C-alpha positions as a printed Julia matrix, in Angstrom:
104×3 Matrix{Float64}:
 140.17    8.9   -184.92
 136.41    8.41  -184.89
 136.2     9.19  -188.62
 138.94    6.69  -189.43
 137.12    3.97  -187.49
 133.8     4.71  -189.25
 135.5     4.73  -192.66
 137.16    1.38  -192.05
 133.88   -0.07  -190.78
 132.05    1.21  -193.86
 134.73   -0.19  -196.17
 134.5    -3.6   -194.47
 130.71   -3.65  -194.79
 130.86   -2.8   -198.5
 133.54   -5.43  -199.09
 131.49   -8.13  -197.35
 128.37   -7.16  -199.3
 130.09   -7.64  -202.64
 132.15  -10.66  -201.61
 129.1   -12.6   -200.39
 126.85  -11.77  -203.33
 126.02  -14.41  -205.9
 126.96  -13.54  -209.45
 123.99  -14.29  -211.69
 123.12  -13.6   -215.31
 119.99  -12.21  -216.9
 119.3   -13.9   -220.23
 116.69  -13.38  -222.9
 113.33  -15.17  -222.65
 113.7   -18.74  -223.85
 114.54  -22.31  -222.92
 117.88  -23.31  -221.41
 119.42  -26.55  -220.16
 121.8   -26.85  -217.26
 122.58  -28.17  -213.8
 121.14  -27.07  -210.47
 123.98  -25.49  -208.46
 121.98  -24.52  -205.36
 118.49  -25.05  -203.93
 117.02  -22.67  -201.35
 113.77  -24.28  -200.13
 112.81  -21.41  -197.8
 112.68  -19.05  -200.8
 111.57  -21.64  -203.38
 114.63  -20.54  -205.33
 117.2   -22.39  -207.42
 120.42  -21.42  -209.16
 121.02  -23.13  -212.49
 124.37  -23.2   -214.31
 123.48  -23.36  -218.0
 125.37  -25.26  -220.67
 126.56  -21.79  -221.83
 128.23  -21.15  -218.41
 125.62  -18.66  -217.24
 124.12  -18.74  -213.74
 120.35  -18.21  -213.6
 118.65  -17.22  -210.35
 115.08  -18.51  -210.45
 112.39  -17.77  -207.84
 109.46  -20.12  -208.29
 105.96  -18.61  -208.18
 102.42  -20.02  -208.25
 102.54  -20.21  -212.05
 105.84  -22.12  -212.34
 105.31  -25.7   -213.48
 107.76  -28.31  -212.21
 107.7   -31.68  -213.95
 109.6   -34.95  -214.21
 108.75  -37.42  -216.97
 105.68  -35.3   -217.79
 104.27  -35.5   -214.25
 103.98  -32.6   -211.8
 106.33  -32.92  -208.82
 106.97  -30.99  -205.6
 109.75  -28.41  -205.18
 111.24  -30.56  -202.4
 112.4   -33.13  -205.0
 114.98  -30.68  -206.4
 118.62  -31.37  -205.49
 121.99  -29.91  -206.41
 123.5   -31.6   -209.46
 120.19  -32.39  -211.18
 120.0   -31.74  -214.91
 117.08  -29.47  -215.8
 115.54  -27.61  -218.68
 114.12  -24.21  -217.74
 111.78  -21.98  -219.68
 112.14  -18.38  -218.53
 110.53  -15.05  -219.27
 112.69  -11.95  -218.88
 111.01   -9.04  -217.09
 113.49   -6.19  -216.75
 116.43   -7.6   -214.79
 114.43  -10.51  -213.4
 113.85  -14.0   -214.8
 110.47  -15.6   -214.17
 110.58  -19.38  -214.48
 107.55  -20.53  -216.47
 108.51  -24.22  -216.51
 111.23  -26.37  -215.01
 111.61  -29.9   -216.34
 113.84  -32.41  -214.56
 115.78  -34.29  -217.23
 117.24  -37.18  -215.26
C-alpha cells in the first residue's frame, strides 16, 4: 500500500513538472524578429515568439543592449505583444541575447 502511494505521488510530480514547463527552442546564432509572449521582470527574462513560430527564452545579462529608436531603454519598458528584433548567440543549449531592439 505504501509503495502504491509513493508511486502515484512520484507519477503526479513528474506529470506536473512536464505539464508546467515552457516549451522553448534553441536556434542558431543570428538575428530574429518576433513578438514578446511573456516578460518576467524578476529574472530579467523574456519569451519571444519568432516569425518562424519558434519560442526563444532570453535571459538578459549585463552585456545585453536594449534599444528603441536607437536609444537605450530600461528593461521595465518591455510588455507582452511588443514587436522586437533580437540578436542572439548560441552557447550550447542556451541563447545569450546580445541585442534586443523594440520595433514599434
